[in-house]
N, C-alpha and C positions, 0 to 999 in steps of 0.2 A: 808499162814500167813503171815502178812505182818507186819516184824520187825522193832520194834518202833530206830531209829538214838541214838544219846546223845542227849539231849534235853538242857544241866544244862546249858547253857548259848543260848540262841537264838536274835538276831539282828532282828530287823523289823525297814526297813527301811524306811526315810525320806529325801526324794528327795532337799525337802527346803531347811534343816539340813545342809543335806550334799552337800548342794553345794559346799561350798569354794574349796574341795577337789576332790566331784565326788564321783558318788555311787560307784564305780565301788574299786579308792583306801581307800575310807576309807570302806568300808567292807573288804578286804584284810586287810588293819590293823588291824582291830577289832580281825580276823581269827589270824591273827599273836600273837596279846595279850591273845586269850581263848576264842574264841568265837566258840562255838560246832556245830551250825547251823545258817539260815541265810531266813529268811522270807520278800520276795521281796514285799511292799504294796506303791501305788499309784493308788490313786482313779480318776488322771485327765490324765494320760496317756492314748495314744490311743495304740490299742490292739498293730499295728505293733512296737511303740517301745516300747511298753515290752517286746514284744516277742525276740528283738533283746538283747534289757541286761537282759532276766534271762539267753536266751541261753550264753551270753557271761561272766556270773554270772559261773551258771554251769559251761561252761570250764574250770574256773579258782578254780571253790571249786572239782568238784569231781575225781581230783587227789590227795588232803588232805581230802580225809573222810568225809566232807563238806553237809550237805545235807543241798538242798535250795528248800524251802516250795514257794507258791506264795497268792497273800491276794486278794479274791472274786473272780479272773480272770481265771474261770475254761478253757477257751479258751487261755489263754495263758500259763497255768501250762500244758495242754495239747501239746501245739505245740511247746515248748521249752525244754521236758520231764522231766517236774520240777520233784523230786525227790516227792513233793508232794504238798498240796495244801488244803488252810487252810477258811474257813469261817465262819463270824458271824452268829448271831440268824437274821438277817435283811436279808440272802445273799441267802434265799432260800433252797427249803428243803434238809439235806443232804444223805436222801438216793437218789433225784434224782441229787445230784454233784456226789454221788457215781457209781451210774448210768452211766455219762459221762466221770468218769473219769479210769472205769475199776476197777479190782480188785486188782491191784497193786499198785500204786500210793497211799501214804499214804494221809490220810485226816484228819483233824484240826478243832475242831468246839470250836467256843467261848461260856463261858458263863458267866457270868453276876451275878448271884444269885441263889434261891434258886429254882424260878421259873421256869429256862432252865434248871435244870437236868433231865427231862423227856424225854429231847429232846438228852441226850446222848441216842445211841445205840452200843452196842461196838461189836456187828457185823459188824456196818458199819462206827463209827469213830474206830481213832485209838489215838486219845490224845486229851487233851482238854485243851486250855487259856484259863483262872479262871480271871476275874477282871474288871473293874481297881479296884488294893488293894486300892492304894490312888488315889488322883486328880493327874490330867496331863494335858499339855496344848497341847499335840498334838493329840487331840479327842474333839475337841467343839462340838462333840454329842454324848460324854461320858455316860455312868449310872452314879447313883451316887457311887462314892468309897466306897466300901467294908469296909475297915476296917479290922485288924486283927485276930480279934475274929468272925470274921462271914466268913472270908476266913477259916479259918480253919472248922468251922464247914460245909460250905458247898465241902470244900475240903472231908474232910472227909466220904461224902456220894455221890460223883463220884467215879464209877465203872472204871474208869480210870487212867493212870498219867494224870499229870495237870502240866501245865506253867502257873506262874502268870503274870501279864503286866498292870504298868500302877500305875505310879512318881516310879519306882524301882534303887535306885541308890549305892553306896555303903557303904554308912551310916546305908540304915533301909533292905538292902540283907540277912542278918544272918534273922534278926526278922522274917523277909519272908520267907524263907526256914522251919525254925521254927515248923512255918504252917502243913507244909507236903507235897508243892513243888515239883516236879521232878526235878525243874530247874525255869528259869529265863528268860523274854522278858521283851528285854531291846532297850529303843527309846533313847532319850533324851540323858540321858546319858553315851550314847557312842557316836550318831549320833551327838552332839551338843560342840562335846567334841574337845577340841582345838589335843589333842593328842589319838583319836582312839585307838590307840594299848594299850598305858598304862593304859586310862578309861580301856579296857576290863580288863586287866591282875588286876585291881586295885577290878574290880568286880568279878574277880573269887578268887581272894585271900581274900573278906570279907567274901564267899562263902565256901571260904574252909577250913576258921573260924569257920562256924557254925554247920558245919559240921564235926571239932575235936570236940567242946564244948562241 
């Protein structure tokens, strides 16, 4: 039985946004601010470069109990011994991904709306990334934003814990958490911030307010 880690605040990396500080320094600053999980995403880097980066991150994150997920790149996740793999609807069959990564590695699956719910098999997938909730500049090919009402409706039908993604910041975090999300997956609100640690802390504080409400 795979045990789901704390996905309250997941940082999804963006090498371009993190260029000034570097991916590793940005990630570690964000972890100091309260990030509970990291997803390494880079659609253009070579497998070799990704494996080196993933291994370095894993070495730094593991002692702090922070899980590392790799987006889409199954071979990278396996080679780096990542905690999990996250795939989108266009990244192949979840069953095939599960067969490749084995039974112990976690598997996340993106869901963009009602039509994708049927692809979520709790025997294969461990958690869902639902979104985009709001429009985001980080994915040019993103599907239309769901908005809060549709997010609540789709989330209620998902058979697994789900994290919200897309256009999330400290200002809208409480409203998104109120839809039933188990956590938030954030890119630009942390990756593009001048102070990633403070940005992560602000998000955690906003989420804490939602829990208290």
